[in-house]
N, C-alpha and C positions, 0 to 999 in steps of 0.2 A: 396402507393407512397408518396413521400414527399409533404407536404402541400405548400411549397414554395421553391424557389431557393435561393442560396446565391447570394449576389450582383454581377452583371456581371463584375464589376471593381475590385473585390476582388482577389488579386494575389493567394489566396489559391486555386482557381480554377485550375490554371496551376500547382501548386505544387502537388495537389492530382492526377492530370493526369500523371505527371512525376513519381510519386511513383507507380502508378498503372502499367504504362508501364514497370517499372523496374522489375516487377514480371515475365515478359517474357512469359505471357500466350498468346498463339496464336490460340488455338482451344478450345475444351470443357474443362472448368475448373474442378479442382478436388473438389472444394467447390462452394456453391452458392454465397458466399461472402468472401472477404479477408480483414482483418484488416490492416490498413496502418499506425497506430500509431497516436500520437497526432499532431495537426496542429494548428497554430495560425491564426486567422482571422484578417481582416483589423481593426476591432473594438478593437483588443487586447485580445479578449477572446480565450481561448485554448479549443479545442474540439477534440474528437476522429474521425478519418477519416476512411472510408472504400471504397471498390469498390464492387458493386453488379453486378452480371452478368445477362444479358438479351438476348433475341433472337427476331428477326423480320422475320416472315414468308412472303415469296414472293409467293403468290398464283396466278398461271398463267395458261393460255391455250396457251401461246406462243405469243399472240397478245395483251392480256389485263392483268392487274394486279389488285388485290383487294386492295383498299385503304379505309381509314376512315378519319374523322376529329377528332382530339384529344380532349378529354373532360378535360384534365388537362395539366399543364405545365410539360415539355417545349413544346412550340408550341400549347398552348391551342387554340382550334377552327380552327387550320390549318390542311391541308391535310398531311397524314403520312401513313406509313405502319402500320398494326396492330402489336402488340408485347407486351412483358412483361418480368418479371423476371423469371429466372430459379428457381425452387423450390428445397430445400433440400429434400432428401428422407431418409428412415430408413437405407438404405444401402449406402448412400453417397449423390448423386446429380443427378437430371434429365439430360439426354443427351440433346444436343441442339435440335435435331430433335423432341424428345418427348415433350420438353417444347414448341417448336414452334407450334406443332400440337395442344397442349392443349390451347395455347393462341389463335390460329385461331378459335377454337370452342367457346371460351369465348368471343372474341371480334367481330367476324363476323358470327358465327354460322355455320361454315363449318367443316364437319367431314372429316379429312384427312387420316383416317385409310386406308391403302393400296395404298395411293398416292405415286408416285415416289418422293423421296426427295434428295436434293443435297446441301451440305454445300457450301456457297459462300465465297471465299476469306478467310481471317483470322479474328480472333476476334479483334475488334477495342477497344483498351485500352486507347486511347487518345481522350477523349470526355469532355473537360473542360466546354462546354456549358450545360452539363447535370449533374450539381452538386446540390444535394438537401439536405434539412434539414429534419431530421426525427422528426415527431411530431404526436403522437397518431396514428401511422400507423400499429401497430402490428408487426413491423419489429424485435423487440427484440427476440420474440419466434422463428422466422424463421431464422434470419440472425445475431443475436447478436448485433443489432444496437439499441442503446437507444435513447430516445427523446433528441434532441439537438445535437446529432452526425450528421456529414455530410457524404454523400456518393455520389460517382460518379457511373453512370451506364455505364458498358461496353456492347457491343452487337456484335452479328454476325447474318448474314442473312442466312435463309434456304429456298431454292426454293422447291415448291411443284407443280408438274404438274397435272392439273385438266382439261383434254380435254373437258369436258362438262361444263365448267365454265359458259357459257351463260345460261345454264339451272339450275344453282345452286342458291338456295335462299340464300340471304345474310341478316343477322339480326345483327345489331349493338348492342353490349353489353359491359359490364365491363367499360374499359377506353375509349371506342369509343363514340363519341357524338351520341345521338339517331338519327336513320334514316340516318346516314352518310356512312354506308358500301356500297361500290359501285365498279363496274368494270371501269377501266380507260385504255384508249389506251396507250400502252407503248410508241409508236412512237411519241405521242403528249406531252410527259413529258419533262420538262426542269428543270434546277437547282432551279428555282423559284416555281416549282410545289409542293414542299414539305416543310413543316414547320420545319422539323428536318434536320439539315445540312447534315448529311451523308446518309439519306435515298435515295436521288437521286443517290448518288455514288454506293449504293448497287444495285439499279435497273440497272444502267449503266453497272456495273461489271457483272450482270447476263445476260444482253442482249446487248453486245457490238455491234453486227451487226445492231441493231436498231438505233444507234447513229452515225454510221460511216459516213453517208452522211451529217449529220449536221456539223460534225467537219471537213469535207473535207479531211479526212485521212483514210487510210486503217487500220481499227481497228481489231486487232486479240484478241482472247480470252486470258485472263491472264493465265499464267502457273499455274497449280494446286498448291495451298498453298500460292499464292501471295495475299496480302491484297488489300483493295481498299482505295483510298485517301479520305480525308475528306475536 
């Protein structure tokens, strides 16, 4: 992962998000990363820009969801869903479901082989808050991203149903802060409960019935294929 983020006031954040959105990717991408051409930062330097694709597993028993605290930016130290980047493979690229299952094992120690999985909404390609600078990350070999390049992370949520979640041992690893993997009551979550701006939106899109009473509206499940707001 990037060692730091580009300045939050740098207009390049919005430009990279606009270029990424223009690719029109709504589901599983055909590559793990896409080049977006050169881009000029606020300091006048010109760098190569990319979008790298990630997934966020929503591991649930219907009442609880697994969360961590992030070890790195964005949202370092704050609550979030587990997740990470999709890997390239010899034949192309991991599916969103396969990548999410792998990340679940790496970040919270949960084996999701055989768990029912469901893609939630569409891929979010507009995430200007998550634009990173590559620096000694080993990204060149996997994604063709050189040190000094910048990249935005796109993502999509994948729901995994684990009925015996209360009996499932959680072990934080990889990008999760040590000891932070835990079960959280879905109905108790609010927009301020997550350190990543769109993670709450993912959870809300997965369990609209849990938030209907809070909003005072009759919330219906979003039609298949519809994305979630950020």
